[in-house]
All heavy atoms as an XYZ file, in Angstrom:
915
protein
N     -10.832      0.094    115.563
C     -10.162     -0.785    114.638
C      -8.653     -0.669    114.905
O      -8.059      0.367    114.853
C     -10.475     -0.267    113.193
C      -9.905     -1.146    112.123
S     -10.334     -0.632    110.436
C     -11.884      0.166    110.514
N      -8.030     -1.807    115.204
C      -6.626     -1.856    115.520
C      -5.750     -2.106    114.306
O      -6.033     -3.065    113.540
C      -6.377     -2.910    116.585
N      -4.741     -1.296    114.098
C      -3.763     -1.478    113.020
C      -2.427     -1.803    113.606
O      -2.018     -1.219    114.631
C      -3.610     -0.139    112.236
C      -4.712      0.138    111.267
C      -5.877      0.707    111.662
C      -4.495     -0.161    109.931
C      -6.886      0.977    110.750
C      -5.514      0.128    108.994
C      -6.682      0.663    109.444
N      -1.695     -2.674    112.967
C      -0.294     -2.945    113.307
C       0.507     -1.962    112.474
O       0.832     -2.249    111.324
C       0.085     -4.370    113.044
N       0.818     -0.800    113.018
C       1.512      0.263    112.291
C       2.981     -0.161    112.051
O       3.680     -0.535    112.975
C       1.466      1.546    113.135
C       2.086      2.730    112.480
N       3.218      3.323    112.926
C       1.701      3.377    111.347
C       3.508      4.329    112.163
N       2.646      4.416    111.203
N       3.364     -0.128    110.793
C       4.682     -0.566    110.360
C       4.968     -2.013    110.795
O       6.092     -2.413    111.006
C       5.764      0.360    110.872
C       5.679      1.768    110.352
C       6.814      2.613    110.820
N       6.521      4.022    110.608
C       7.249      4.981    111.095
N       8.325      4.710    111.794
N       6.918      6.241    110.849
N       3.921     -2.791    110.957
C       4.063     -4.171    111.341
C       3.912     -4.487    112.806
O       3.826     -5.640    113.186
N       3.901     -3.486    113.613
C       3.789     -3.737    115.042
C       5.148     -3.806    115.699
O       5.733     -4.871    115.837
N       5.624     -2.677    116.119
C       7.007     -2.572    116.650
C       7.193     -3.196    117.993
O       8.301     -3.312    118.486
C       7.469     -1.100    116.678
O       6.560     -0.353    117.466
C       7.550     -0.515    115.303
N       6.104     -3.631    118.648
C       6.284     -4.334    119.915
C       6.796     -5.775    119.729
O       7.194     -6.410    120.664
C       4.974     -4.344    120.740
C       3.839     -5.086    120.119
C       2.948     -4.233    119.217
O       3.394     -3.219    118.679
O       1.789     -4.637    118.994
N       6.792     -6.259    118.508
C       7.185     -7.618    118.187
C       8.630     -7.680    117.651
O       9.351     -8.643    117.933
C       6.239     -8.245    117.209
C       4.809     -8.165    117.574
C       3.939     -7.405    116.835
C       4.342     -8.830    118.678
C       2.604     -7.337    117.172
C       3.002     -8.742    119.052
C       2.119     -7.963    118.281
N       8.974     -6.752    116.802
C      10.265     -6.720    116.139
C      10.462     -5.331    115.568
O       9.472     -4.553    115.554
C      10.322     -7.778    115.027
N      11.645     -4.973    115.118
C      11.796     -3.628    114.546
C      10.813     -3.345    113.408
O      10.435     -4.266    112.670
C      13.226     -3.622    114.035
C      13.899     -4.618    114.882
C      12.897     -5.730    115.119
N      10.413     -2.088    113.295
C       9.471     -1.660    112.287
C       9.764     -2.128    110.872
O      10.902     -2.243    110.469
C       9.348     -0.130    112.283
C      10.616      0.527    111.784
C      10.538      2.036    111.742
O      10.324      2.637    112.852
O      10.705      2.621    110.696
N       8.704     -2.414    110.140
C       8.794     -2.792    108.729
C       9.746     -3.924    108.449
O      10.464     -3.947    107.486
C       9.122     -1.564    107.867
C       7.952     -0.668    107.688
O       6.893     -1.093    107.247
N       8.077      0.554    108.075
N       9.723     -4.936    109.330
C      10.490     -6.149    109.061
C       9.491     -7.280    108.886
O       8.371     -7.217    109.355
C      11.439     -6.475    110.239
O      10.678     -6.674    111.433
C      12.497     -5.416    110.436
N       9.934     -8.296    108.150
C       9.078     -9.433    107.944
C       8.628     -9.993    109.262
O       7.465    -10.363    109.472
C       9.791    -10.500    107.134
C       8.906    -11.693    106.835
C       8.028    -11.662    105.762
C       8.945    -12.820    107.648
C       7.197    -12.700    105.508
C       8.126    -13.862    107.390
C       7.250    -13.817    106.317
O       6.399    -14.894    106.073
N       9.528    -10.063    110.219
C       9.256    -10.601    111.539
C       8.173     -9.823    112.287
O       7.310    -10.406    112.957
C      10.537    -10.698    112.379
C      11.545    -11.688    111.830
C      12.441    -11.157    110.664
O      12.255     -9.987    110.232
O      13.296    -11.913    110.188
N       8.184     -8.490    112.152
C       7.203     -7.669    112.831
C       5.794     -7.884    112.189
O       4.815     -8.025    112.935
C       7.552     -6.184    112.693
N       5.718     -7.936    110.872
C       4.437     -8.154    110.230
C       3.916     -9.571    110.533
O       2.740     -9.769    110.812
C       4.545     -7.981    108.731
C       4.682     -6.548    108.314
C       5.880     -6.060    107.816
C       3.642     -5.651    108.426
C       6.000     -4.720    107.453
C       3.731     -4.345    108.045
C       4.945     -3.871    107.560
N       4.789    -10.587    110.462
C       4.420    -11.928    110.728
C       3.879    -12.074    112.154
O       2.812    -12.732    112.391
C       5.603    -12.871    110.519
O       5.250    -14.196    110.764
N       4.573    -11.527    113.149
C       4.145    -11.605    114.522
C       2.809    -10.878    114.734
O       1.955    -11.367    115.490
C       5.200    -10.999    115.455
N       2.610     -9.787    114.023
C       1.329     -9.044    114.166
C       0.170     -9.893    113.689
O      -0.872     -9.971    114.314
C       1.401     -7.731    113.406
N       0.337    -10.568    112.541
C      -0.684    -11.451    112.008
C      -0.942    -12.607    112.990
O      -2.074    -12.944    113.255
C      -0.302    -11.969    110.604
C      -1.256    -13.084    110.154
C      -0.369    -10.799    109.593
N       0.119    -13.238    113.465
C      -0.016    -14.359    114.412
C      -0.730    -13.930    115.676
O      -1.430    -14.710    116.301
C       1.330    -14.925    114.731
C       1.959    -15.703    113.581
C       3.383    -16.172    113.880
O       3.787    -16.152    115.067
O       4.090    -16.523    112.916
N      -0.524    -12.673    116.109
C      -1.144    -12.184    117.334
C      -2.617    -11.857    117.140
O      -3.379    -11.718    118.107
C      -0.371    -10.920    117.806
O       0.948    -11.270    117.996
C      -0.910    -10.357    119.110
N      -3.062    -11.750    115.885
C      -4.463    -11.508    115.612
C      -4.841    -10.173    114.987
O      -5.984     -9.889    114.762
N      -3.795     -9.359    114.672
C      -4.099     -8.141    113.981
C      -4.707     -8.420    112.626
O      -4.235     -9.307    111.912
C      -2.838     -7.256    113.765
C      -2.483     -6.452    114.976
C      -1.571     -6.929    115.943
C      -3.013     -5.168    115.172
C      -1.238     -6.185    117.032
C      -2.672     -4.406    116.272
C      -1.803     -4.927    117.209
O      -1.462     -4.190    118.313
N      -5.787     -7.686    112.314
C      -6.448     -7.892    110.984
C      -6.015     -6.850    109.998
O      -6.236     -6.980    108.796
C      -7.970     -7.849    111.171
C      -8.447     -9.049    111.974
C      -9.962     -9.036    112.071
C     -10.380    -10.260    112.889
N     -11.816    -10.315    113.024
N      -5.376     -5.757    110.461
C      -4.959     -4.669    109.604
C      -3.502     -4.369    109.843
O      -3.082     -4.210    110.962
C      -5.772     -3.393    109.866
C      -7.256     -3.546    109.552
C      -8.135     -3.958    110.533
C      -7.709     -3.342    108.259
C      -9.477     -4.103    110.252
C      -9.070     -3.499    107.959
C      -9.950     -3.871    108.969
O     -11.265     -4.012    108.684
N      -2.758     -4.328    108.769
C      -1.338     -3.975    108.815
C      -1.150     -2.713    108.012
O      -1.725     -2.567    106.908
C      -0.464     -5.051    108.213
C      -0.636     -6.464    108.785
C       0.248     -7.451    108.014
C      -0.302     -6.514    110.252
N      -0.329     -1.801    108.464
C      -0.068     -0.552    107.735
C       1.418     -0.560    107.357
O       2.295     -0.943    108.130
C      -0.342      0.646    108.625
C      -0.124      1.988    107.952
C       1.317      2.497    108.010
O       2.092      2.059    108.883
O       1.697      3.255    107.100
N       1.699     -0.159    106.116
C       3.085     -0.023    105.671
C       3.161      1.002    104.568
O       2.172      1.340    103.931
C       3.652     -1.375    105.205
O       5.049     -1.204    104.989
C       2.992     -1.872    103.941
N       4.386      1.480    104.328
C       4.702      2.290    103.179
C       5.412      1.349    102.199
O       5.990      0.329    102.649
C       5.607      3.429    103.533
C       4.924      4.416    104.476
O       4.005      5.083    104.041
O       5.344      4.474    105.665
N       5.401      1.654    100.936
C       6.130      0.866     99.975
C       6.985      1.763     99.080
O       6.634      2.914     98.806
C       5.187      0.023     99.117
C       4.489     -1.015     99.923
C       4.204      0.875     98.343
N       8.114      1.212     98.663
C       9.018      1.917     97.768
C       9.562      0.923     96.755
O       9.935     -0.190     97.126
C      10.162      2.534     98.580
C       9.727      3.511     99.599
N       9.365      4.800     99.322
C       9.484      3.347    100.944
C       8.985      5.390    100.405
N       9.009      4.548    101.411
N       9.620      1.323     95.474
C      10.152      0.417     94.445
C      11.676      0.332     94.553
O      12.346      1.301     94.881
C       9.738      1.099     93.157
C       9.601      2.531     93.476
C       9.156      2.612     94.921
N      12.197     -0.863     94.266
C      13.655     -1.017     94.220
C      14.122     -0.896     92.737
O      13.344     -0.600     91.857
C      14.099     -2.311     94.886
C      13.666     -3.543     94.116
O      13.256     -3.512     92.969
N      13.758     -4.702     94.772
N      15.395     -1.174     92.500
C      15.958     -1.038     91.143
C      15.311     -2.022     90.174
O      15.292     -1.724     88.985
C      17.506     -1.264     91.218
N      14.798     -3.152     90.658
C      14.119     -4.118     89.800
C      12.630     -3.885     89.665
O      11.908     -4.705     89.133
C      14.304     -5.536     90.388
C      15.731     -5.913     90.620
O      16.612     -5.452     89.877
O      16.020     -6.686     91.560
N      12.178     -2.769     90.224
C      10.762     -2.385     90.222
C       9.893     -3.286     91.088
O       8.682     -3.381     90.886
C      10.221     -2.239     88.803
C      10.924     -1.138     87.998
C      10.355     -0.926     86.641
O       9.278     -1.488     86.318
O      10.991     -0.183     85.866
N      10.489     -3.961     92.063
C       9.739     -4.719     93.054
C       9.428     -3.778     94.212
O      10.252     -2.908     94.546
C      10.538     -5.896     93.566
C      10.907     -6.917     92.496
C       9.738     -7.793     92.266
C      10.174     -8.938     91.349
N       9.058     -9.818     91.036
N       8.266     -3.929     94.829
C       7.889     -3.030     95.910
C       8.382     -3.589     97.244
O       8.141     -4.758     97.589
C       6.376     -2.863     95.938
C       5.790     -2.117     94.750
C       4.249     -2.085     94.849
C       6.355     -0.704     94.647
N       9.065     -2.732     98.011
C       9.547     -3.077     99.320
C       8.675     -2.445    100.382
O       8.290     -1.275    100.249
C      10.989     -2.566     99.473
C      12.000     -2.995     98.410
S      12.148     -4.776     98.231
C      12.798     -5.234     99.849
N       8.316     -3.201    101.400
C       7.550     -2.664    102.520
C       8.515     -2.055    103.505
O       9.126     -2.759    104.270
C       6.725     -3.775    103.170
N       8.642     -0.752    103.447
C       9.639     -0.054    104.253
C       9.168      1.394    104.418
O       8.712      2.022    103.476
C      10.979     -0.106    103.534
C      12.192      0.057    104.396
C      12.531     -0.889    105.326
C      12.983      1.210    104.318
C      13.655     -0.732    106.154
C      14.093      1.361    105.082
C      14.456      0.395    106.017
N       9.309      1.916    105.604
C       8.822      3.270    105.884
C       9.580      4.341    105.140
O       8.979      5.248    104.534
C       8.868      3.555    107.401
C       8.425      4.943    107.727
N       7.089      5.323    107.634
C       9.096      6.004    108.182
C       6.986      6.591    108.005
N       8.187      7.036    108.344
N      10.886      4.291    105.148
C      11.716      5.344    104.565
C      12.074      5.024    103.123
O      12.231      3.870    102.758
C      13.027      5.512    105.375
C      12.771      5.799    106.842
O      11.718      6.375    107.171
O      13.630      5.395    107.655
N      12.299      6.045    102.304
C      12.791      5.807    100.959
C      14.253      5.448    100.920
O      14.768      4.971     99.902
C      12.525      7.128    100.228
C      12.464      8.152    101.300
C      11.963      7.453    102.555
N      14.948      5.613    102.049
C      16.366      5.240    102.152
C      16.539      4.197    103.229
O      15.718      4.041    104.139
C      17.251      6.460    102.502
O      16.902      6.938    103.806
C      17.082      7.581    101.475
N      17.702      3.532    103.204
C      18.009      2.523    104.179
C      18.756      3.058    105.383
O      18.956      2.339    106.376
C      18.891      1.436    103.502
C      18.291      0.696    102.325
C      19.324     -0.085    101.582
C      17.160     -0.187    102.818
N      19.143      4.305    105.351
C      20.089      4.895    106.316
C      19.648      4.786    107.754
O      20.494      4.556    108.637
C      20.283      6.392    105.971
C      20.705      6.647    104.565
O      20.492      5.771    103.675
O      21.277      7.713    104.292
N      18.424      5.013    108.085
C      17.974      5.147    109.522
C      18.049      3.866    110.323
O      18.419      3.873    111.482
C      16.578      5.734    109.568
C      16.108      6.051    110.954
C      14.769      6.828    110.923
N      13.714      6.098    110.293
C      12.918      5.240    110.922
N      13.098      4.956    112.190
N      11.955      4.625    110.251
N      17.711      2.690    109.716
C      17.621      1.513    110.489
C      18.512      0.313    110.021
O      18.420     -0.785    110.541
C      16.146      0.966    110.574
C      15.272      1.985    111.342
C      15.572      0.709    109.219
N      19.356      0.594    109.028
C      20.298     -0.441    108.560
C      21.717      0.169    108.570
O      21.881      1.356    108.787
C      20.014     -0.948    107.167
O      20.347      0.029    106.199
C      18.520     -1.305    106.986
N      22.688     -0.671    108.313
C      24.056     -0.218    108.182
C      24.408      0.235    106.762
O      25.553      0.433    106.442
C      25.037     -1.323    108.629
C      24.943     -1.590    110.102
O      24.637     -0.677    110.895
N      25.174     -2.802    110.491
N      23.389      0.332    105.928
C      23.588      0.717    104.526
C      23.097      2.164    104.336
O      22.203      2.596    105.039
C      22.810     -0.203    103.570
C      23.451     -1.557    103.489
C      23.319     -2.536    104.497
C      24.252     -1.881    102.383
C      23.912     -3.767    104.395
C      24.878     -3.124    102.300
C      24.702     -4.083    103.315
O      25.312     -5.261    103.219
N      23.671      2.813    103.355
C      23.277      4.152    102.996
C      22.738      4.115    101.542
O      23.253      3.407    100.724
C      24.470      5.125    103.050
C      25.136      5.186    104.418
C      24.410      6.128    105.331
C      25.160      6.245    106.648
N      24.321      6.319    107.773
N      21.737      4.903    101.307
C      21.221      5.031     99.934
C      19.747      4.780     99.830
O      19.075      4.302    100.747
N      19.228      5.075     98.640
C      17.798      4.939     98.357
C      17.480      3.505     97.966
O      18.222      2.834     97.271
C      17.423      5.863     97.216
C      17.596      7.334     97.560
C      17.230      8.231     96.378
C      17.427      9.676     96.800
N      17.197     10.577     95.700
N      16.326      3.045     98.425
C      15.895      1.702     98.089
C      15.845      1.500     96.611
O      16.224      0.449     96.086
C      14.494      1.418     98.756
C      14.669      1.253    100.246
C      13.826      0.204     98.130
C      13.385      1.104    101.022
N      15.419      2.504     95.851
C      15.319      2.377     94.406
C      16.663      2.138     93.711
O      16.682      1.764     92.563
C      14.613      3.584     93.818
C      15.405      4.847     93.842
C      14.679      5.989     93.141
N      15.449      7.185     93.220
C      14.984      8.356     93.473
N      13.648      8.474     93.598
N      15.740      9.390     93.560
N      17.765      2.345     94.436
C      19.082      2.115     93.825
C      19.656      0.730     94.118
O      20.735      0.378     93.633
C      20.060      3.198     94.342
C      19.708      4.567     93.891
O      19.048      4.722     92.809
O      20.029      5.532     94.599
N      18.922     -0.093     94.872
C      19.367     -1.441     95.202
C      18.535     -2.488     94.478
O      17.330     -2.302     94.328
C      19.255     -1.695     96.704
C      20.240     -0.953     97.558
C      20.005      0.377     97.925
C      21.444     -1.550     97.947
C      20.940      1.090     98.676
C      22.371     -0.837     98.715
C      22.118      0.462     99.091
N      19.163     -3.570     94.052
C      18.422     -4.662     93.425
C      17.781     -5.565     94.445
O      18.135     -5.470     95.650
C      19.384     -5.553     92.557
O      20.286     -6.189     93.424
C      20.119     -4.706     91.531
N      16.918     -6.422     94.006
C      16.264     -7.366     94.912
C      17.274     -8.249     95.595
O      17.206     -8.526     96.794
C      15.256     -8.241     94.156
O      14.202     -7.458     93.654
N      18.254     -8.717     94.844
C      19.304     -9.605     95.419
C      20.076     -8.872     96.519
O      20.376     -9.438     97.531
C      20.257    -10.077     94.319
C      19.674    -11.147     93.438
C      19.193    -12.367     94.226
O      17.990    -12.561     94.454
N      20.093    -13.220     94.663
N      20.408     -7.592     96.292
C      21.099     -6.826     97.327
C      20.262     -6.608     98.534
O      20.706     -6.750     99.680
C      21.542     -5.481     96.723
C      22.601     -5.588     95.657
C      22.827     -4.308     94.889
O      21.859     -3.529     94.686
O      23.952     -4.052     94.470
N      18.978     -6.302     98.346
C      18.072     -6.010     99.460
C      17.786     -7.267    100.296
O      17.525     -7.155    101.504
C      16.776     -5.378     98.962
C      16.951     -3.924     98.507
C      15.739     -3.500     97.679
C      17.137     -2.990     99.705
N      17.808     -8.435     99.667
C      17.616     -9.688    100.427
C      18.694     -9.919    101.456
O      18.474    -10.602    102.452
C      17.531    -10.870     99.461
C      16.244    -10.970     98.700
C      16.242    -12.149     97.775
C      14.963    -12.171     96.979
N      14.913    -13.315     96.030
N      19.855     -9.327    101.247
C      21.007     -9.527    102.166
C      21.038     -8.464    103.266
O      21.743     -8.654    104.277
C      22.312     -9.467    101.376
C      22.443    -10.565    100.384
C      23.695    -10.431     99.538
C      23.735    -11.444     98.416
N      24.850    -11.233     97.519
N      20.349     -7.349    103.091
C      20.382     -6.257    104.064
C      19.448     -6.544    105.234
O      18.325     -7.041    105.012
C      20.037     -4.921    103.366
C      21.102     -4.583    102.332
C      19.869     -3.789    104.379
C      20.743     -3.405    101.453
N      19.908     -6.258    106.417
C      19.097     -6.519    107.621
C      18.911     -5.252    108.439
O      19.803     -4.411    108.520
C      19.768     -7.582    108.496
C      19.889     -8.943    107.855
C      18.490     -9.572    107.740
N      18.561    -10.918    107.236
C      18.207    -11.213    105.981
N      17.906    -10.288    105.122
N      18.223    -12.481    105.593
N      17.741     -5.121    109.062
C      17.485     -4.070    110.029
C      18.080     -4.569    111.333
O      17.876     -5.713    111.757
C      15.952     -3.861    110.180
C      15.668     -2.886    111.316
C      15.357     -3.356    108.848
N      18.831     -3.685    111.985
C      19.533     -4.055    113.254
C      20.385     -5.317    113.085
O      20.507     -6.096    114.001
C      18.545     -4.248    114.387
C      17.795     -2.966    114.752
O      18.173     -1.874    114.339
N      16.753     -3.111    115.550
N      20.938     -5.491    111.912
C      21.827     -6.640    111.600
C      21.195     -8.000    111.743
O      21.840     -9.016    111.763
C      23.105     -6.583    112.500
C      23.968     -5.406    112.211
O      24.117     -5.045    111.025
O      24.511     -4.838    113.191
N      19.824     -8.038    111.835
C      19.167     -9.303    112.105
C      17.905     -9.530    111.314
O      17.582    -10.654    110.926
C      18.869     -9.385    113.607
C      18.258    -10.666    114.066
C      18.041    -10.693    115.567
C      17.371    -11.946    116.013
N      17.098    -11.984    117.447
N      17.099     -8.494    111.106
C      15.724     -8.676    110.600
C      15.602     -8.307    109.120
O      16.142     -7.346    108.641
C      14.789     -7.786    111.423
C      14.782     -8.130    112.874
C      15.588     -7.471    113.775
C      13.971     -9.131    113.363
C      15.625     -7.793    115.135
C      13.964     -9.500    114.705
C      14.796     -8.793    115.598
N      14.856     -9.148    108.416
C      14.627     -9.007    106.995
C      13.680     -7.887    106.601
O      12.643     -7.670    107.209
C      14.097    -10.341    106.473
C      13.786    -10.431    105.007
C      13.164    -11.761    104.650
O      13.109    -12.664    105.448
N      12.696    -11.826    103.415
N      14.040     -7.159    105.549
C      13.154     -6.165    104.923
C      12.224     -6.901    103.961
O      12.736     -7.517    103.031
C      13.919     -5.092    104.164
C      14.886     -4.343    105.091
C      12.947     -4.097    103.492
C      15.878     -3.458    104.369
N      10.917     -6.870    104.143
C      10.057     -7.659    103.290
C       9.738     -6.978    101.968
O       9.624     -5.747    101.871
C       8.778     -7.799    104.112
C       8.743     -6.590    104.994
C      10.228     -6.228    105.257
N       9.558     -7.801    100.978
C       8.951     -7.360     99.721
C       7.456     -7.312     99.968
O       6.925     -8.094    100.776
C       9.243     -8.342     98.590
C      10.694     -8.402     98.184
C      11.629     -9.157     98.866
C      11.103     -7.642     97.077
C      12.947     -9.180     98.475
C      12.430     -7.685     96.661
C      13.351     -8.428     97.345
N       6.743     -6.422     99.294
C       5.300     -6.369     99.456
C       4.673     -7.723     99.166
O       3.771     -8.169     99.868
C       4.685     -5.268     98.561
C       3.181     -5.137     98.707
C       2.765     -4.756    100.107
C       2.675     -4.107     97.711
N       5.200     -8.440     98.137
C       4.620     -9.729     97.795
C       4.777    -10.716     98.939
O       3.929    -11.602     99.083
C       5.198    -10.268     96.480
C       6.688    -10.575     96.552
C       7.259    -10.906     95.185
O       7.107    -10.130     94.227
O       7.892    -11.973     95.086
N       5.838    -10.596     99.754
C       5.961    -11.464    100.921
C       4.834    -11.246    101.907
O       4.315    -12.180    102.484
C       7.293    -11.189    101.636
C       8.515    -11.573    100.802
O       8.420    -12.413     99.912
O       9.551    -10.966    101.078
N       4.459     -9.995    102.066
C       3.373     -9.676    103.014
C       2.037    -10.147    102.488
O       1.167    -10.513    103.247
C       3.358     -8.167    103.290
C       4.570     -7.591    103.949
C       4.341     -6.112    104.296
C       4.979     -8.360    105.201
N       1.883    -10.098    101.176
C       0.633    -10.571    100.590
C       0.464    -12.070    100.799
O      -0.638    -12.563    100.874
C       0.554    -10.239     99.105
C       0.559     -8.713     98.814
C       0.610     -8.483     97.305
C      -0.611     -8.029     99.422
N       1.563    -12.762    100.915
C       1.522    -14.223    101.176
C       1.268    -14.533    102.650
O       0.890    -15.642    102.983
C       2.839    -14.882    100.760
C       3.013    -14.915     99.264
O       2.036    -14.798     98.552
O       4.178    -15.040     98.825
N       1.457    -13.561    103.495
C       1.300    -13.758    104.961
C      -0.152    -13.948    105.316
O      -0.940    -13.014    105.242
C       1.813    -12.548    105.711
C       3.123    -12.615    106.462
C       3.341    -11.307    107.189
C       3.234    -13.773    107.370
N      -0.539    -15.119    105.651
C      -1.861    -15.363    106.233
C      -3.016    -14.761    105.384
O      -3.927    -14.178    105.937
C      -1.899    -14.867    107.658
O      -3.021    -15.381    108.305
N      -2.943    -14.854    104.118
C      -4.003    -14.451    103.222
C      -4.426    -12.990    103.313
O      -5.602    -12.645    103.300
C      -5.247    -15.330    103.461
C      -4.998    -16.827    103.323
C      -6.264    -17.584    103.746
C      -4.645    -17.197    101.908
N      -3.449    -12.101    103.466
C      -3.805    -10.669    103.468
C      -3.804    -10.133    102.056
O      -3.227    -10.740    101.142
C      -2.850     -9.834    104.375
C      -1.394    -10.045    103.922
C      -3.015    -10.220    105.798
C      -0.437     -9.218    104.711
N      -4.504     -9.071    101.839
C      -4.627     -8.495    100.518
C      -4.596     -6.972    100.617
O      -4.786     -6.418    101.701
C      -5.914     -8.955     99.805
C      -7.160     -8.431    100.411
N      -7.736     -8.993    101.541
C      -7.925     -7.385    100.113
C      -8.818     -8.320    101.861
N      -8.964     -7.330    101.036
N      -4.365     -6.307     99.486
C      -4.287     -4.848     99.470
C      -5.666     -4.249     99.448
O      -6.513     -4.637     98.653
C      -3.528     -4.356     98.232
C      -2.078     -4.906     98.273
C      -3.532     -2.851     98.139
C      -1.285     -4.561     97.042
N      -5.901     -3.296    100.343
C      -7.076     -2.463    100.203
C      -6.671     -1.245     99.390
O      -5.581     -1.250     98.830
C      -7.594     -2.053    101.580
O      -6.705     -1.181    102.203
N      -7.502     -0.282     99.297
C      -7.176      0.895     98.425
C      -5.867      1.580     98.897
O      -5.679      1.757    100.073
C      -8.308      1.923     98.507
C      -9.466      1.569     97.661
C     -10.416      2.757     97.596
O      -9.970      3.860     97.287
O     -11.606      2.520     97.874
N      -4.991      1.941     97.944
C      -3.833      2.710     98.336
C      -4.307      4.105     98.872
O      -5.347      4.578     98.454
C      -3.017      2.885     97.079
C      -3.874      2.366     95.962
C      -5.070      1.671     96.533
N      -3.525      4.658     99.761
C      -3.911      5.990    100.229
C      -3.917      6.948     99.051
O      -3.118      6.848     98.131
C      -2.922      6.471    101.305
O      -1.624      6.491    100.777
C      -3.000      5.634    102.571
N      -4.788      7.849     99.060
C      -5.024      8.733     97.928
C      -3.883      9.742     97.700
O      -3.711     10.258     96.651
C      -6.330      9.477     98.060
C      -7.491      8.526     98.110
C      -8.789      9.221     97.833
N      -9.945      8.379     98.003
C     -10.313      7.424     97.169
N      -9.655      7.236     96.056
N     -11.369      6.694     97.410
N      -3.074      9.990     98.703
C      -2.027     10.999     98.537
C      -0.779     10.474     97.892
O       0.168     11.199     97.642
C      -1.713     11.679     99.874
C      -1.181     10.729    100.900
C      -1.093     11.426    102.256
N      -0.678     10.452    103.250
C       0.333     10.644    104.048
N       1.090     11.699    103.971
N       0.633      9.721    104.931
N      -0.683      9.175     97.620
C       0.497      8.593     97.022
C       0.134      7.815     95.761
O      -0.915      7.264     95.646
C       1.183      7.612     97.976
C       1.690      8.250     99.236
C       1.017      8.052    100.433
C       2.799      9.062     99.217
C       1.476      8.637    101.605
C       3.271      9.637    100.383
C       2.604      9.435    101.564
O       3.056     10.000    102.732
N       1.091      7.742     94.857
C       0.979      6.815     93.743
C       1.244      5.405     94.219
O       1.936      5.223     95.220
C       1.960      7.213     92.611
N       0.788      4.439     93.498
C       0.942      3.054     93.935
C       2.404      2.656     93.997
O       2.797      1.797     94.809
C       0.165      2.065     93.029
C       0.059      0.692     93.739
C       0.756      1.977     91.658
C      -0.956     -0.199     93.098
N       3.296      3.272     93.171
C       4.681      2.873     93.158
C       5.496      3.537     94.297
O       6.638      3.183     94.518
C       5.327      3.246     91.817
O       5.266      4.646     91.651
N       4.897      4.471     94.995
C       5.639      5.124     96.101
C       4.655      5.599     97.143
O       4.470      6.781     97.321
C       6.427      6.313     95.524
C       7.386      6.885     96.559
O       7.704      6.174     97.536
O       7.809      8.042     96.419
N       4.001      4.685     97.817
C       2.987      5.149     98.726
C       2.703      4.232     99.874
O       3.393      3.283    100.092
N       1.657      4.555    100.561
C       1.248      3.790    101.719
C       0.083      2.860    101.376
O      -0.742      3.156    100.526
N       0.093      1.747    102.052
C      -0.969      0.772    101.834
C      -1.528      0.341    103.195
O      -0.803      0.343    104.188
C      -0.455     -0.481    101.153
C      -0.230     -0.346     99.687
C       0.992      0.064     99.232
C      -1.218     -0.636     98.812
C       1.216      0.238     97.887
C      -1.018     -0.508     97.454
C       0.225     -0.067     97.014
N      -2.742     -0.035    103.186
C      -3.326     -0.702    104.338
C      -3.530     -2.156    103.878
O      -4.149     -2.425    102.871
C      -4.673     -0.120    104.744
S      -5.567     -1.097    105.899
N      -2.964     -3.083    104.624
C      -3.157     -4.490    104.299
C      -4.153     -5.065    105.276
O      -4.032     -4.885    106.468
C      -1.802     -5.234    104.428
C      -0.668     -4.677    103.558
C       0.598     -5.495    103.840
C      -1.037     -4.762    102.107
N      -5.108     -5.760    104.755
C      -6.204     -6.326    105.580
C      -6.223     -7.837    105.445
O      -6.215     -8.365    104.319
C      -7.544     -5.772    105.184
C      -8.690     -6.299    106.023
C     -10.026     -5.820    105.518
C     -11.110     -6.477    106.340
N     -12.428     -6.261    105.735
N      -6.262     -8.529    106.563
C      -6.351     -9.971    106.534
C      -7.726    -10.375    105.991
O      -8.750     -9.824    106.387
C      -6.131    -10.516    107.963
C      -6.069    -12.025    108.006
C      -5.732    -12.447    109.411
C      -5.722    -13.946    109.519
N      -5.442    -14.392    110.860
N      -7.753    -11.340    105.056
C      -9.015    -11.808    104.488
C      -9.846    -12.542    105.505
O      -9.365    -13.178    106.375
C      -8.770    -12.744    103.300
C      -8.363    -12.003    102.063
C      -8.219    -12.983    100.949
C      -7.858    -12.299     99.649
N      -7.688    -13.193     98.561
């Protein structure tokens, strides 16, 4: 069973809308991501709880609003997706959250319907 881990980094930087979208277009049926709530309690599909490693911003995702996060780019180019954006991608839906995390701060497997 093939998973596009963090969206499939062979297409675009990890956990970007572009990486997930390209993975679905390529035929991946399973996408793996972590999620973290932002200041507005919206879930962001992003591996780290902070923005520091792959953006020019510092700080925890939970301290930024949705409006602020919409402007932040990975590698100055790629969009950080909201979980709801990924759910709209080619009819994918959430399977069971991993058991070691709560739904508000955990990993999900997304499966194409």
